[in-house]
All heavy atoms as a GROMACS GRO file, in nm:
protein
  462
    1MET      N    1   0.232   0.522   6.562
    1MET     CA    2   0.174   0.644   6.506
    1MET      C    3   0.024   0.623   6.487
    1MET      O    4  -0.020   0.528   6.423
    1MET     CB    5   0.241   0.673   6.371
    1MET     CG    6   0.205   0.803   6.311
    1MET     SD    7   0.329   0.845   6.185
    1MET     CE    8   0.223   0.912   6.063
    2ALA      N    9  -0.054   0.711   6.544
    2ALA     CA   10  -0.199   0.697   6.537
    2ALA      C   11  -0.252   0.746   6.402
    2ALA      O   12  -0.201   0.844   6.347
    2ALA     CB   13  -0.264   0.776   6.650
    3ARG      N   14  -0.348   0.674   6.352
    3ARG     CA   15  -0.411   0.716   6.226
    3ARG      C   16  -0.533   0.801   6.257
    3ARG      O   17  -0.606   0.774   6.351
    3ARG     CB   18  -0.456   0.594   6.146
    3ARG     CG   19  -0.344   0.522   6.081
    3ARG     CD   20  -0.401   0.421   5.985
    3ARG     NE   21  -0.292   0.355   5.914
    3ARG     CZ   22  -0.308   0.253   5.834
    3ARG    NH1   23  -0.427   0.203   5.814
    3ARG    NH2   24  -0.206   0.199   5.772
    4GLU      N   25  -0.552   0.901   6.172
    4GLU     CA   26  -0.673   0.982   6.186
    4GLU      C   27  -0.764   0.952   6.069
    4GLU      O   28  -0.718   0.943   5.955
    4GLU     CB   29  -0.638   1.131   6.187
    4GLU     CG   30  -0.562   1.173   6.311
    4GLU     CD   31  -0.539   1.323   6.313
    4GLU    OE1   32  -0.625   1.397   6.264
    4GLU    OE2   33  -0.433   1.362   6.364
    5TYR      N   34  -0.888   0.935   6.096
    5TYR     CA   35  -0.985   0.908   5.991
    5TYR      C   36  -1.080   1.026   5.978
    5TYR      O   37  -1.121   1.085   6.076
    5TYR     CB   38  -1.065   0.780   6.022
    5TYR     CG   39  -0.979   0.657   6.018
    5TYR    CD1   40  -0.921   0.607   6.135
    5TYR    CD2   41  -0.953   0.593   5.898
    5TYR    CE1   42  -0.840   0.494   6.130
    5TYR    CE2   43  -0.872   0.480   5.893
    5TYR     CZ   44  -0.816   0.431   6.009
    5TYR     OH   45  -0.737   0.320   6.005
    6ILE      N   46  -1.111   1.057   5.854
    6ILE     CA   47  -1.206   1.165   5.827
    6ILE      C   48  -1.330   1.101   5.769
    6ILE      O   49  -1.322   1.025   5.672
    6ILE     CB   50  -1.147   1.267   5.727
    6ILE    CG1   51  -1.018   1.328   5.784
    6ILE    CG2   52  -1.250   1.374   5.695
    6ILE    CD1   53  -0.943   1.413   5.684
    7MET      N   54  -1.441   1.130   5.827
    7MET     CA   55  -1.567   1.075   5.777
    7MET      C   56  -1.626   1.171   5.674
    7MET      O   57  -1.640   1.290   5.701
    7MET     CB   58  -1.668   1.055   5.892
    7MET     CG   59  -1.618   0.960   5.999
    7MET     SD   60  -1.598   0.790   5.941
    7MET     CE   61  -1.768   0.741   5.924
    8ILE      N   62  -1.654   1.119   5.555
    8ILE     CA   63  -1.721   1.200   5.454
    8ILE      C   64  -1.839   1.120   5.399
    8ILE      O   65  -1.836   0.997   5.400
    8ILE     CB   66  -1.627   1.242   5.338
    8ILE    CG1   67  -1.574   1.120   5.263
    8ILE    CG2   68  -1.514   1.330   5.387
    8ILE    CD1   69  -1.502   1.155   5.135
    9PRO      N   70  -1.940   1.189   5.353
    9PRO     CA   71  -2.056   1.118   5.297
    9PRO      C   72  -2.016   1.035   5.175
    9PRO      O   73  -1.923   1.070   5.103
    9PRO     CB   74  -2.152   1.230   5.256
    9PRO     CG   75  -2.105   1.351   5.329
    9PRO     CD   76  -1.958   1.333   5.351
   10VAL      N   77  -2.085   0.925   5.155
   10VAL     CA   78  -2.057   0.836   5.043
   10VAL      C   79  -2.066   0.911   4.910
   10VAL      O   80  -1.982   0.893   4.822
   10VAL     CB   81  -2.155   0.715   5.042
   10VAL    CG1   82  -2.138   0.632   4.917
   10VAL    CG2   83  -2.134   0.629   5.166
   11GLU      N   84  -2.165   0.998   4.895
   11GLU     CA   85  -2.181   1.073   4.770
   11GLU      C   86  -2.057   1.157   4.742
   11GLU      O   87  -2.011   1.166   4.629
   11GLU     CB   88  -2.303   1.165   4.772
   11GLU     CG   89  -2.436   1.098   4.794
   11GLU     CD   90  -2.472   1.083   4.941
   11GLU    OE1   91  -2.427   1.166   5.023
   11GLU    OE2   92  -2.545   0.987   4.971
   12GLU      N   93  -2.003   1.218   4.846
   12GLU     CA   94  -1.884   1.303   4.832
   12GLU      C   95  -1.765   1.217   4.789
   12GLU      O   96  -1.688   1.254   4.700
   12GLU     CB   97  -1.855   1.373   4.965
   12GLU     CG   98  -1.750   1.481   4.956
   12GLU     CD   99  -1.793   1.600   4.873
   12GLU    OE1  100  -1.913   1.628   4.860
   12GLU    OE2  101  -1.702   1.667   4.819
   13PHE      N  102  -1.752   1.100   4.850
   13PHE     CA  103  -1.644   1.007   4.814
   13PHE      C  104  -1.656   0.966   4.668
   13PHE      O  105  -1.558   0.966   4.595
   13PHE     CB  106  -1.648   0.884   4.905
   13PHE     CG  107  -1.554   0.775   4.860
   13PHE    CD1  108  -1.418   0.785   4.884
   13PHE    CD2  109  -1.601   0.665   4.789
   13PHE    CE1  110  -1.330   0.687   4.841
   13PHE    CE2  111  -1.514   0.566   4.747
   13PHE     CZ  112  -1.378   0.578   4.773
   14LEU      N  113  -1.776   0.934   4.626
   14LEU     CA  114  -1.797   0.890   4.487
   14LEU      C  115  -1.767   1.003   4.389
   14LEU      O  116  -1.709   0.979   4.283
   14LEU     CB  117  -1.939   0.837   4.468
   14LEU     CG  118  -1.970   0.707   4.542
   14LEU    CD1  119  -2.117   0.670   4.526
   14LEU    CD2  120  -1.881   0.593   4.494
   15LYS      N  121  -1.802   1.126   4.426
   15LYS     CA  122  -1.770   1.241   4.341
   15LYS      C  123  -1.620   1.258   4.328
   15LYS      O  124  -1.568   1.281   4.219
   15LYS     CB  125  -1.831   1.370   4.399
   15LYS     CG  126  -1.976   1.392   4.368
   15LYS     CD  127  -2.017   1.530   4.417
   15LYS     CE  128  -2.161   1.529   4.457
   15LYS     NZ  129  -2.198   1.648   4.534
   16LEU      N  130  -1.549   1.248   4.441
   16LEU     CA  131  -1.403   1.262   4.439
   16LEU      C  132  -1.339   1.150   4.357
   16LEU      O  133  -1.247   1.174   4.279
   16LEU     CB  134  -1.348   1.258   4.582
   16LEU     CG  135  -1.380   1.378   4.670
   16LEU    CD1  136  -1.343   1.350   4.815
   16LEU    CD2  137  -1.308   1.502   4.620
   17LYS      N  138  -1.391   1.029   4.373
   17LYS     CA  139  -1.338   0.914   4.300
   17LYS      C  140  -1.360   0.933   4.150
   17LYS      O  141  -1.270   0.909   4.070
   17LYS     CB  142  -1.407   0.786   4.348
   17LYS     CG  143  -1.350   0.660   4.292
   17LYS     CD  144  -1.412   0.539   4.361
   17LYS     CE  145  -1.345   0.412   4.320
   17LYS     NZ  146  -1.411   0.340   4.216
   18GLN      N  147  -1.480   0.980   4.113
   18GLN     CA  148  -1.510   1.002   3.972
   18GLN      C  149  -1.421   1.113   3.915
   18GLN      O  150  -1.370   1.102   3.804
   18GLN     CB  151  -1.658   1.038   3.954
   18GLN     CG  152  -1.695   1.057   3.808
   18GLN     CD  153  -1.841   1.091   3.788
   18GLN    OE1  154  -1.917   1.104   3.883
   18GLN    NE2  155  -1.881   1.108   3.665
   19ALA      N  156  -1.402   1.220   3.992
   19ALA     CA  157  -1.316   1.331   3.946
   19ALA      C  158  -1.173   1.281   3.923
   19ALA      O  159  -1.110   1.316   3.824
   19ALA     CB  160  -1.318   1.444   4.048
   20GLN      N  161  -1.124   1.196   4.014
   20GLN     CA  162  -0.988   1.141   4.000
   20GLN      C  163  -0.980   1.055   3.874
   20GLN      O  164  -0.883   1.064   3.798
   20GLN     CB  165  -0.953   1.058   4.124
   20GLN     CG  166  -0.815   0.996   4.119
   20GLN     CD  167  -0.704   1.099   4.119
   20GLN    OE1  168  -0.717   1.206   4.175
   20GLN    NE2  169  -0.595   1.066   4.053
   21GLU      N  170  -1.081   0.972   3.849
   21GLU     CA  171  -1.082   0.886   3.730
   21GLU      C  172  -1.087   0.970   3.603
   21GLU      O  173  -1.020   0.939   3.505
   21GLU     CB  174  -1.200   0.789   3.736
   21GLU     CG  175  -1.182   0.679   3.840
   21GLU     CD  176  -1.307   0.597   3.865
   21GLU    OE1  177  -1.414   0.628   3.806
   21GLU    OE2  178  -1.298   0.501   3.944
   22GLU      N  179  -1.168   1.077   3.604
   22GLU     CA  180  -1.176   1.164   3.487
   22GLU      C  181  -1.042   1.234   3.462
   22GLU      O  182  -0.999   1.246   3.348
   22GLU     CB  183  -1.287   1.268   3.507
   22GLU     CG  184  -1.427   1.209   3.497
   22GLU     CD  185  -1.536   1.307   3.534
   22GLU    OE1  186  -1.507   1.426   3.562
   22GLU    OE2  187  -1.653   1.263   3.536
   23LYS      N  188  -0.976   1.274   3.570
   23LYS     CA  189  -0.846   1.340   3.558
   23LYS      C  190  -0.745   1.243   3.497
   23LYS      O  191  -0.670   1.279   3.405
   23LYS     CB  192  -0.799   1.386   3.696
   23LYS     CG  193  -0.667   1.457   3.697
   23LYS     CD  194  -0.632   1.499   3.839
   23LYS     CE  195  -0.484   1.523   3.853
   23LYS     NZ  196  -0.444   1.535   3.992
   24GLU      N  197  -0.742   1.120   3.547
   24GLU     CA  198  -0.650   1.019   3.493
   24GLU      C  199  -0.679   0.993   3.346
   24GLU      O  200  -0.587   0.980   3.266
   24GLU     CB  201  -0.660   0.889   3.574
   24GLU     CG  202  -0.601   0.901   3.713
   24GLU     CD  203  -0.632   0.782   3.803
   24GLU    OE1  204  -0.691   0.683   3.754
   24GLU    OE2  205  -0.598   0.789   3.922
   25TYR      N  206  -0.807   0.987   3.310
   25TYR     CA  207  -0.846   0.964   3.170
   25TYR      C  208  -0.798   1.078   3.081
   25TYR      O  209  -0.742   1.057   2.974
   25TYR     CB  210  -0.997   0.947   3.159
   25TYR     CG  211  -1.046   0.943   3.017
   25TYR    CD1  212  -1.028   0.829   2.938
   25TYR    CD2  213  -1.108   1.054   2.960
   25TYR    CE1  214  -1.071   0.826   2.807
   25TYR    CE2  215  -1.152   1.051   2.828
   25TYR     CZ  216  -1.133   0.937   2.753
   25TYR     OH  217  -1.175   0.935   2.622
   26LEU      N  218  -0.818   1.202   3.129
   26LEU     CA  219  -0.776   1.318   3.051
   26LEU      C  220  -0.626   1.324   3.034
   26LEU      O  221  -0.576   1.358   2.926
   26LEU     CB  222  -0.826   1.448   3.116
   26LEU     CG  223  -0.977   1.473   3.104
   26LEU    CD1  224  -1.017   1.596   3.184
   26LEU    CD2  225  -1.016   1.491   2.958
   27VAL      N  226  -0.551   1.289   3.138
   27VAL     CA  227  -0.404   1.288   3.128
   27VAL      C  228  -0.362   1.185   3.025
   27VAL      O  229  -0.277   1.212   2.939
   27VAL     CB  230  -0.340   1.258   3.266
   27VAL    CG1  231  -0.192   1.227   3.251
   27VAL    CG2  232  -0.359   1.377   3.359
   28LYS      N  233  -0.423   1.066   3.030
   28LYS     CA  234  -0.390   0.960   2.934
   28LYS      C  235  -0.422   1.006   2.792
   28LYS      O  236  -0.344   0.988   2.699
   28LYS     CB  237  -0.471   0.834   2.967
   28LYS     CG  238  -0.423   0.710   2.892
   28LYS     CD  239  -0.513   0.590   2.912
   28LYS     CE  240  -0.520   0.545   3.055
   28LYS     NZ  241  -0.605   0.424   3.070
   29LEU      N  242  -0.536   1.073   2.775
   29LEU     CA  243  -0.578   1.124   2.644
   29LEU      C  244  -0.480   1.230   2.593
   29LEU      O  245  -0.441   1.228   2.477
   29LEU     CB  246  -0.720   1.181   2.655
   29LEU     CG  247  -0.795   1.211   2.528
   29LEU    CD1  248  -0.812   1.084   2.445
   29LEU    CD2  249  -0.931   1.270   2.561
   30MET      N  250  -0.439   1.322   2.683
   30MET     CA  251  -0.346   1.428   2.642
   30MET      C  252  -0.211   1.369   2.599
   30MET      O  253  -0.152   1.414   2.502
   30MET     CB  254  -0.326   1.529   2.755
   30MET     CG  255  -0.445   1.621   2.773
   30MET     SD  256  -0.412   1.757   2.887
   30MET     CE  257  -0.399   1.672   3.042
   31LEU      N  258  -0.165   1.266   2.673
   31LEU     CA  259  -0.038   1.203   2.636
   31LEU      C  260  -0.050   1.134   2.501
   31LEU      O  261   0.043   1.137   2.419
   31LEU     CB  262   0.005   1.102   2.743
   31LEU     CG  263   0.051   1.163   2.875
   31LEU    CD1  264   0.071   1.054   2.980
   31LEU    CD2  265   0.179   1.242   2.855
   32GLU      N  266  -0.166   1.073   2.477
   32GLU     CA  267  -0.189   1.006   2.348
   32GLU      C  268  -0.188   1.109   2.234
   32GLU      O  269  -0.126   1.088   2.131
   32GLU     CB  270  -0.326   0.936   2.353
   32GLU     CG  271  -0.334   0.808   2.276
   32GLU     CD  272  -0.465   0.736   2.302
   32GLU    OE1  273  -0.479   0.675   2.408
   32GLU    OE2  274  -0.554   0.745   2.214
   33ILE      N  275  -0.256   1.222   2.257
   33ILE     CA  276  -0.262   1.328   2.155
   33ILE      C  277  -0.122   1.384   2.131
   33ILE      O  278  -0.081   1.406   2.017
   33ILE     CB  279  -0.360   1.439   2.199
   33ILE    CG1  280  -0.503   1.384   2.193
   33ILE    CG2  281  -0.346   1.563   2.111
   33ILE    CD1  282  -0.607   1.475   2.256
   34ALA      N  283  -0.047   1.406   2.239
   34ALA     CA  284   0.090   1.458   2.225
   34ALA      C  285   0.175   1.361   2.142
   34ALA      O  286   0.254   1.403   2.058
   34ALA     CB  287   0.153   1.481   2.362
   35GLY      N  288   0.157   1.232   2.167
   35GLY     CA  289   0.229   1.132   2.090
   35GLY      C  290   0.191   1.136   1.943
   35GLY      O  291   0.277   1.127   1.855
   36ASP      N  292   0.060   1.151   1.915
   36ASP     CA  293   0.014   1.161   1.777
   36ASP      C  294   0.072   1.284   1.709
   36ASP      O  295   0.114   1.277   1.593
   36ASP     CB  296  -0.139   1.166   1.772
   36ASP     CG  297  -0.205   1.035   1.811
   36ASP    OD1  298  -0.133   0.933   1.818
   36ASP    OD2  299  -0.326   1.034   1.835
   37ILE      N  300   0.074   1.397   1.780
   37ILE     CA  301   0.129   1.521   1.723
   37ILE      C  302   0.277   1.502   1.692
   37ILE      O  303   0.326   1.542   1.586
   37ILE     CB  304   0.107   1.640   1.820
   37ILE    CG1  305  -0.042   1.674   1.824
   37ILE    CG2  306   0.190   1.761   1.778
   37ILE    CD1  307  -0.079   1.773   1.932
   38THR      N  308   0.349   1.437   1.784
   38THR     CA  309   0.492   1.411   1.763
   38THR      C  310   0.512   1.324   1.640
   38THR      O  311   0.598   1.352   1.557
   38THR     CB  312   0.553   1.342   1.887
   38THR    OG1  313   0.531   1.427   2.001
   38THR    CG2  314   0.701   1.319   1.871
   39ASP      N  315   0.431   1.219   1.627
   39ASP     CA  316   0.442   1.131   1.511
   39ASP      C  317   0.415   1.207   1.382
   39ASP      O  318   0.487   1.192   1.285
   39ASP     CB  319   0.344   1.013   1.522
   39ASP     CG  320   0.380   0.918   1.635
   39ASP    OD1  321   0.493   0.927   1.686
   39ASP    OD2  322   0.295   0.835   1.672
   40LEU      N  323   0.309   1.288   1.383
   40LEU     CA  324   0.274   1.365   1.263
   40LEU      C  325   0.384   1.464   1.228
   40LEU      O  326   0.419   1.482   1.111
   40LEU     CB  327   0.142   1.440   1.284
   40LEU     CG  328   0.016   1.355   1.285
   40LEU    CD1  329  -0.104   1.439   1.330
   40LEU    CD2  330  -0.010   1.296   1.148
   41THR      N  331   0.438   1.530   1.330
   41THR     CA  332   0.542   1.630   1.307
   41THR      C  333   0.666   1.564   1.248
   41THR      O  334   0.720   1.612   1.148
   41THR     CB  335   0.579   1.701   1.439
   41THR    OG1  336   0.460   1.760   1.492
   41THR    CG2  337   0.682   1.810   1.416
   42SER      N  338   0.710   1.453   1.307
   42SER     CA  339   0.832   1.389   1.255
   42SER      C  340   0.806   1.334   1.116
   42SER      O  341   0.893   1.338   1.030
   42SER     CB  342   0.882   1.280   1.351
   42SER     OG  343   0.784   1.183   1.371
   43SER      N  344   0.684   1.286   1.090
   43SER     CA  345   0.649   1.236   0.957
   43SER      C  346   0.651   1.350   0.855
   43SER      O  347   0.706   1.336   0.745
   43SER     CB  348   0.510   1.172   0.962
   43SER     OG  349   0.465   1.140   0.834
   44SER      N  350   0.595   1.465   0.894
   44SER     CA  351   0.593   1.582   0.804
   44SER      C  352   0.734   1.631   0.776
   44SER      O  353   0.767   1.667   0.663
   44SER     CB  354   0.512   1.696   0.867
   44SER     OG  355   0.378   1.657   0.882
   45LEU      N  356   0.818   1.635   0.880
   45LEU     CA  357   0.956   1.680   0.861
   45LEU      C  358   1.030   1.586   0.766
   45LEU      O  359   1.106   1.631   0.680
   45LEU     CB  360   1.029   1.687   0.995
   45LEU     CG  361   0.986   1.802   1.088
   45LEU    CD1  362   1.051   1.786   1.224
   45LEU    CD2  363   1.022   1.937   1.027
   46ARG      N  364   1.007   1.456   0.783
   46ARG     CA  365   1.071   1.358   0.695
   46ARG      C  366   1.029   1.383   0.550
   46ARG      O  367   1.112   1.384   0.459
   46ARG     CB  368   1.031   1.216   0.738
   46ARG     CG  369   1.148   1.120   0.744
   46ARG     CD  370   1.108   0.983   0.796
   46ARG     NE  371   1.077   0.985   0.937
   46ARG     CZ  372   0.958   0.953   0.990
   46ARG    NH1  373   0.859   0.913   0.916
   46ARG    NH2  374   0.937   0.959   1.119
   47LYS      N  375   0.900   1.405   0.530
   47LYS     CA  376   0.848   1.430   0.394
   47LYS      C  377   0.908   1.558   0.336
   47LYS      O  378   0.947   1.561   0.219
   47LYS     CB  379   0.696   1.439   0.395
   47LYS     CG  380   0.627   1.305   0.413
   47LYS     CD  381   0.477   1.320   0.420
   47LYS     CE  382   0.411   1.188   0.451
   47LYS     NZ  383   0.270   1.203   0.484
   48MET      N  384   0.916   1.663   0.419
   48MET     CA  385   0.973   1.789   0.369
   48MET      C  386   1.120   1.771   0.332
   48MET      O  387   1.165   1.821   0.229
   48MET     CB  388   0.960   1.900   0.476
   48MET     CG  389   0.822   1.959   0.483
   48MET     SD  390   0.816   2.114   0.574
   48MET     CE  391   0.863   2.064   0.737
   49ARG      N  392   1.195   1.698   0.415
   49ARG     CA  393   1.336   1.673   0.384
   49ARG      C  394   1.348   1.599   0.252
   49ARG      O  395   1.434   1.631   0.169
   49ARG     CB  396   1.402   1.592   0.496
   49ARG     CG  397   1.454   1.679   0.609
   49ARG     CD  398   1.551   1.603   0.698
   49ARG     NE  399   1.489   1.488   0.763
   49ARG     CZ  400   1.435   1.490   0.886
   49ARG    NH1  401   1.437   1.601   0.956
   49ARG    NH2  402   1.381   1.382   0.936
   50ASN      N  403   1.263   1.500   0.230
   50ASN     CA  404   1.267   1.423   0.105
   50ASN      C  405   1.236   1.512  -0.014
   50ASN      O  406   1.300   1.500  -0.120
   50ASN     CB  407   1.169   1.305   0.111
   50ASN     CG  408   1.216   1.197   0.207
   50ASN    OD1  409   1.334   1.189   0.240
   50ASN    ND2  410   1.125   1.115   0.253
   51VAL      N  411   1.138   1.601  -0.001
   51VAL     CA  412   1.103   1.692  -0.110
   51VAL      C  413   1.220   1.786  -0.140
   51VAL      O  414   1.254   1.809  -0.256
   51VAL     CB  415   0.974   1.773  -0.074
   51VAL    CG1  416   0.952   1.887  -0.173
   51VAL    CG2  417   0.853   1.682  -0.070
   52ILE      N  418   1.282   1.838  -0.034
   52ILE     CA  419   1.395   1.929  -0.052
   52ILE      C  420   1.509   1.858  -0.122
   52ILE      O  421   1.571   1.912  -0.215
   52ILE     CB  422   1.440   1.988   0.085
   52ILE    CG1  423   1.333   2.084   0.136
   52ILE    CG2  424   1.574   2.060   0.072
   52ILE    CD1  425   1.352   2.128   0.281
   53LYS      N  426   1.538   1.734  -0.080
   53LYS     CA  427   1.646   1.657  -0.141
   53LYS      C  428   1.620   1.635  -0.291
   53LYS      O  429   1.710   1.645  -0.373
   53LYS     CB  430   1.662   1.521  -0.073
   53LYS     CG  431   1.732   1.527   0.060
   53LYS     CD  432   1.742   1.388   0.122
   53LYS     CE  433   1.794   1.393   0.261
   53LYS     NZ  434   1.791   1.262   0.327
   54LYS      N  435   1.496   1.608  -0.327
   54LYS     CA  436   1.459   1.583  -0.467
   54LYS      C  437   1.481   1.708  -0.553
   54LYS      O  438   1.514   1.700  -0.668
   54LYS     CB  439   1.314   1.537  -0.480
   54LYS     CG  440   1.292   1.396  -0.434
   54LYS     CD  441   1.146   1.359  -0.443
   54LYS     CE  442   1.121   1.222  -0.381
   54LYS     NZ  443   0.977   1.191  -0.376
   55HIS      N  444   1.460   1.826  -0.495
   55HIS     CA  445   1.468   1.950  -0.571
   55HIS      C  446   1.606   2.014  -0.567
   55HIS      O  447   1.625   2.122  -0.622
   55HIS     CB  448   1.362   2.050  -0.522
   55HIS     CG  449   1.223   2.004  -0.555
   55HIS    ND1  450   1.172   2.012  -0.682
   55HIS    CD2  451   1.124   1.950  -0.479
   55HIS    CE1  452   1.048   1.964  -0.683
   55HIS    NE2  453   1.017   1.925  -0.562
   56GLN      N  454   1.702   1.950  -0.506
   56GLN     CA  455   1.838   2.008  -0.502
   56GLN      C  456   1.919   1.961  -0.620
   56GLN      O  457   1.906   1.857  -0.672
   56GLN     CB  458   1.908   1.971  -0.372
   56GLN     CG  459   1.857   2.054  -0.256
   56GLN     CD  460   1.929   2.020  -0.126
   56GLN    OE1  461   1.985   1.912  -0.109
   56GLN    NE2  462   1.926   2.115  -0.033
   0.00000   0.00000   0.00000
């Protein structure tokens, strides 16, 4: 199977590489934030359950 190569300017390659790295960084950041939100939510629910139990 023959390979086809596409020639692009170095600047264009570097822009694409940087965009890919930024995308990966943002995905990692969003997953981290989602994890933090999950932790906060479960922590808040635990606290609310404890408060409800105390007042019953």
